[in-house]
C-alpha positions as YAML, in Angstrom:
chain: A
units: angstrom
residues:
- id: 1
  name: MET
  ca: [-19.61, -4.72, -28.92]
- id: 2
  name: GLU
  ca: [-22.72, -3.93, -26.91]
- id: 3
  name: GLY
  ca: [-20.94, -4.73, -23.65]
- id: 4
  name: LEU
  ca: [-18.08, -2.43, -24.55]
- id: 5
  name: ASN
  ca: [-20.34, 0.56, -25.31]
- id: 6
  name: GLN
  ca: [-22.15, 0.41, -21.99]
- id: 7
  name: PHE
  ca: [-18.82, 0.87, -20.14]
- id: 8
  name: LEU
  ca: [-17.12, 3.34, -22.45]
- id: 9
  name: PHE
  ca: [-19.64, 6.13, -22.09]
- id: 10
  name: PRO
  ca: [-19.42, 6.17, -18.24]
- id: 11
  name: ALA
  ca: [-15.60, 5.99, -18.56]
- id: 12
  name: LEU
  ca: [-15.68, 9.04, -20.93]
- id: 13
  name: MET
  ca: [-18.02, 10.96, -18.59]
- id: 14
  name: LEU
  ca: [-15.75, 10.22, -15.58]
- id: 15
  name: PHE
  ca: [-12.65, 11.32, -17.47]
- id: 16
  name: ALA
  ca: [-14.31, 14.48, -18.90]
- id: 17
  name: THR
  ca: [-15.62, 15.44, -15.45]
- id: 18
  name: GLY
  ca: [-12.20, 15.01, -14.00]
- id: 19
  name: LEU
  ca: [-10.57, 17.01, -16.78]
- id: 20
  name: MET
  ca: [-12.99, 19.96, -16.37]
- id: 21
  name: GLY
  ca: [-12.50, 19.96, -12.63]
- id: 22
  name: ALA
  ca: [-8.69, 19.88, -12.94]
- id: 23
  name: MET
  ca: [-8.74, 22.75, -15.47]
- id: 24
  name: PHE
  ca: [-11.15, 25.13, -13.92]
- id: 25
  name: LYS
  ca: [-10.85, 24.76, -10.15]
- id: 26
  name: ARG
  ca: [-8.45, 26.57, -7.90]
- id: 27
  name: ASN
  ca: [-8.70, 24.45, -4.78]
- id: 28
  name: LEU
  ca: [-5.98, 21.86, -4.64]
- id: 29
  name: ILE
  ca: [-8.18, 19.30, -2.90]
- id: 30
  name: THR
  ca: [-10.69, 19.61, -5.75]
- id: 31
  name: ILE
  ca: [-8.00, 19.36, -8.34]
- id: 32
  name: PHE
  ca: [-6.60, 16.39, -6.61]
- id: 33
  name: MET
  ca: [-10.00, 14.59, -6.62]
- id: 34
  name: SER
  ca: [-10.45, 15.56, -10.29]
- id: 35
  name: ILE
  ca: [-7.23, 13.81, -11.18]
- id: 36
  name: GLU
  ca: [-8.38, 10.72, -9.38]
- id: 37
  name: LEU
  ca: [-11.59, 10.82, -11.33]
- id: 38
  name: MET
  ca: [-9.63, 10.96, -14.54]
- id: 39
  name: LEU
  ca: [-7.60, 7.84, -13.45]
- id: 40
  name: CYS
  ca: [-10.89, 6.01, -12.61]
- id: 41
  name: GLY
  ca: [-12.30, 6.83, -16.06]
- id: 42
  name: ALA
  ca: [-9.10, 5.54, -17.79]
- id: 43
  name: MET
  ca: [-9.10, 2.37, -15.65]
- id: 44
  name: LEU
  ca: [-12.76, 1.65, -16.44]
- id: 45
  name: ALA
  ca: [-12.07, 2.02, -20.16]
- id: 46
  name: MET
  ca: [-9.05, -0.32, -19.94]
- id: 47
  name: LEU
  ca: [-11.04, -2.95, -18.12]
- id: 48
  name: ALA
  ca: [-13.84, -2.67, -20.62]
- id: 49
  name: PHE
  ca: [-11.42, -3.25, -23.52]
- id: 50
  name: ALA
  ca: [-9.73, -6.11, -21.63]
- id: 51
  name: SER
  ca: [-12.98, -7.78, -20.98]
- id: 52
  name: GLU
  ca: [-14.19, -7.41, -24.54]
- id: 53
  name: PHE
  ca: [-11.09, -8.85, -26.09]
- id: 54
  name: ASN
  ca: [-10.48, -11.44, -23.36]
- id: 55
  name: ASP
  ca: [-7.03, -10.07, -22.65]
- id: 56
  name: MET
  ca: [-5.60, -10.18, -19.19]
- id: 57
  name: ALA
  ca: [-3.06, -7.47, -19.85]
- id: 58
  name: GLY
  ca: [-5.60, -4.65, -19.36]
- id: 59
  name: GLY
  ca: [-6.45, -5.93, -15.84]
- id: 60
  name: VAL
  ca: [-2.75, -6.13, -14.97]
- id: 61
  name: PHE
  ca: [-2.20, -2.64, -16.24]
- id: 62
  name: VAL
  ca: [-5.18, -1.37, -14.16]
- id: 63
  name: PHE
  ca: [-3.58, -3.03, -11.12]
- id: 64
  name: PHE
  ca: [-0.36, -1.03, -11.69]
- id: 65
  name: ILE
  ca: [-2.37, 2.19, -12.20]
- id: 66
  name: LEU
  ca: [-3.99, 1.53, -8.75]
- id: 67
  name: THR
  ca: [-0.60, 1.19, -7.08]
- id: 68
  name: ILE
  ca: [0.62, 4.36, -8.74]
- id: 69
  name: ALA
  ca: [-2.50, 6.17, -7.73]
- id: 70
  name: ALA
  ca: [-1.89, 5.13, -4.09]
- id: 71
  name: ALA
  ca: [1.58, 6.63, -4.24]
- id: 72
  name: GLU
  ca: [0.19, 9.73, -5.88]
- id: 73
  name: VAL
  ca: [-2.28, 10.15, -3.03]
- id: 74
  name: ALA
  ca: [0.50, 9.94, -0.40]
- id: 75
  name: VAL
  ca: [2.77, 12.43, -2.15]
- id: 76
  name: GLY
  ca: [-0.03, 14.79, -3.14]
- id: 77
  name: LEU
  ca: [-1.56, 15.03, 0.26]
- id: 78
  name: ALA
  ca: [1.92, 15.58, 1.73]
- id: 79
  name: ILE
  ca: [2.37, 18.55, -0.64]
- id: 80
  name: ILE
  ca: [-1.02, 19.90, 0.09]
- id: 81
  name: THR
  ca: [-0.41, 19.58, 3.85]
- id: 82
  name: GLN
  ca: [2.89, 21.34, 3.61]
- id: 83
  name: LEU
  ca: [1.33, 24.10, 1.58]
- id: 84
  name: PHE
  ca: [-1.41, 24.63, 4.13]
- id: 85
  name: LYS
  ca: [1.22, 24.76, 6.96]
- id: 86
  name: VAL
  ca: [3.19, 27.48, 5.08]
- id: 87
  name: GLU
  ca: [0.37, 29.54, 3.52]
- id: 88
  name: ASN
  ca: [-2.73, 28.59, 5.56]
- id: 89
  name: THR
  ca: [-4.55, 28.02, 2.33]
- id: 90
  name: VAL
  ca: [-5.05, 25.21, -0.21]
- id: 91
  name: SER
  ca: [-5.40, 27.56, -3.19]
- id: 92
  name: THR
  ca: [-3.18, 27.25, -6.24]
- id: 93
  name: LYS
  ca: [-2.13, 30.84, -5.84]
- id: 94
  name: GLY
  ca: [0.32, 29.85, -3.04]
- id: 95
  name: MET
  ca: [2.07, 27.08, -4.90]
- id: 96
  name: ASN
  ca: [5.07, 29.14, -5.90]
- id: 97
  name: THR
  ca: [6.05, 29.74, -2.26]
- id: 98
  name: LEU
  ca: [6.30, 26.06, -1.30]
- id: 99
  name: GLY
  ca: [10.03, 25.85, -1.93]
- id: 100
  name: ASP
  ca: [10.88, 28.87, 0.36]
...
């Protein structure tokens, strides 16, 4: 279990840092990066468990998370770009006017 513990603490720190950033920041770009940090922390934990228990399913699941994260980046940046065109800001205060 020593190998598992050396990867779980950094995974927890990545996830906690992302969670705090997503909760307390108002800039959409910072929130977006914080969500990506949370995904990286979860992926690191899954790979640590998969390696510890010699199970390939964790690695396959991480591969699917990476593909979903790529789609999230494309959609998220499109929304942020559209908000900037409409409101000239990337603050969360302008999110309610995006549908107008």
